[in-house]
C-alpha positions in Angstrom: 0.0 0.0 0.0 1.2 3.4 -0.8 0.7 5.0 2.6 2.9 2.2 4.1 5.6 2.6 1.6 5.8 6.4 2.0 5.2 6.2 5.8 2.9 9.2 5.6 3.1 11.3 8.7 5.4 8.8 10.3 2.6 6.3 10.9 4.8 3.2 10.3 7.5 4.4 12.6 5.1 5.3 15.4 3.3 1.9 14.9 6.6 0.1 15.3 7.5 2.1 18.4 4.1 1.3 20.0 4.5 -2.4 19.1 7.9 -2.4 20.8 6.4 -0.8 23.9 3.5 -3.4 23.9 5.9 -6.3 23.7 8.1 -4.8 26.4 5.0 -4.6 28.6 4.4 -8.3 28.0 8.0 -9.1 29.0 7.4 -7.1 32.2 4.2 -9.1 32.9 6.2 -12.3 32.3 8.9 -11.2 34.7 6.3 -10.4 37.3 4.5 -13.7 36.9 7.7 -15.7 37.2 8.6 -13.8 40.3 5.2 -14.5 41.9 5.4 -18.2 40.9 8.6 -18.4 42.8 6.8 -17.1 45.9 4.0 -19.6 45.7 3.6 -22.5 48.1 2.9 -24.8 45.1 4.7 -23.3 42.1 4.2 -26.5 40.1 0.5 -25.6 39.7 1.2 -22.3 37.9 1.4 -22.4 34.1 2.6 -19.2 32.4 2.8 -20.9 29.0 0.3 -18.4 27.6 2.8 -15.6 28.1 5.6 -17.5 26.4 3.2 -18.2 23.5 2.4 -14.5 23.2 6.1 -13.6 23.3 6.9 -16.2 20.6 4.3 -14.6 18.4 5.2 -11.0 19.0 9.1 -11.3 19.2 10.0 -14.6 17.5 13.6 -13.6 16.9 14.1 -13.6 20.7 11.8 -16.3 22.0 11.2 -18.9 19.4 13.7 -21.8 19.6 15.1 -23.7 16.7 14.5 -27.4 16.1 17.6 -29.3 15.1 17.4 -31.0 11.7 18.3 -34.7 11.7 19.1 -36.5 8.5 17.8 -39.9 9.4 14.9 -41.6 7.8 12.8 -44.5 9.3 14.0 -46.9 6.7 17.7 -46.5 7.6 16.9 -46.8 11.3 14.9 -49.9 10.7 17.6 -51.5 8.7 20.2 -50.7 11.3 18.1 -52.1 14.1 17.5 -55.3 12.1 21.2 -55.8 11.6 21.9 -55.2 15.3 19.2 -57.7 16.2 20.6 -60.3 13.8 24.0 -59.8 15.3 22.6 -60.5 18.8 21.2 -63.9 17.8 22.9 -66.9 19.4 25.6 -68.4 17.3 25.9 -65.3 15.1 29.1 -63.3 14.9 28.6 -59.7 15.8 28.5 -57.5 12.7 29.4 -53.9 12.3 26.1 -51.9 12.2 25.8 -49.5 9.2 26.0 -45.8 9.9 23.5 -43.2 9.0 24.3 -40.1 7.0 26.8 -38.0 8.9 28.7 -41.1 10.1 26.9 -41.6 13.5 24.9 -44.8 13.7 22.5 -46.0 16.3 25.1 -48.5 17.5 27.7 -45.8 18.1 28.8 -46.2 21.7 26.8 -49.5 22.1 28.6 -52.5 23.5 29.2 -55.6 21.5 27.3 -58.7 22.6 
């Protein structure tokens, strides 16, 4: 929209400032709630997850975690477990389990039987 692109009368700048103030107030509420939870007799009953959800939505660059990406698929895990199982059968010589992408297999660190 043209009015956003031109920031007519500084509306966009003022809106961004007000949003920052709003999110800062949510952070203040979060700090207060956490402090009060620490003073409770049964803090395990308190649940401030709603505040964290709001902070994740409003300031994701600060509050949203990252999920590690693992390059393993179910088929490779299944094949590796089957090979480990066969190696554990009586009368079978232990075999070296295949490794997944990246060189670390499920059997890394496992003891031979």
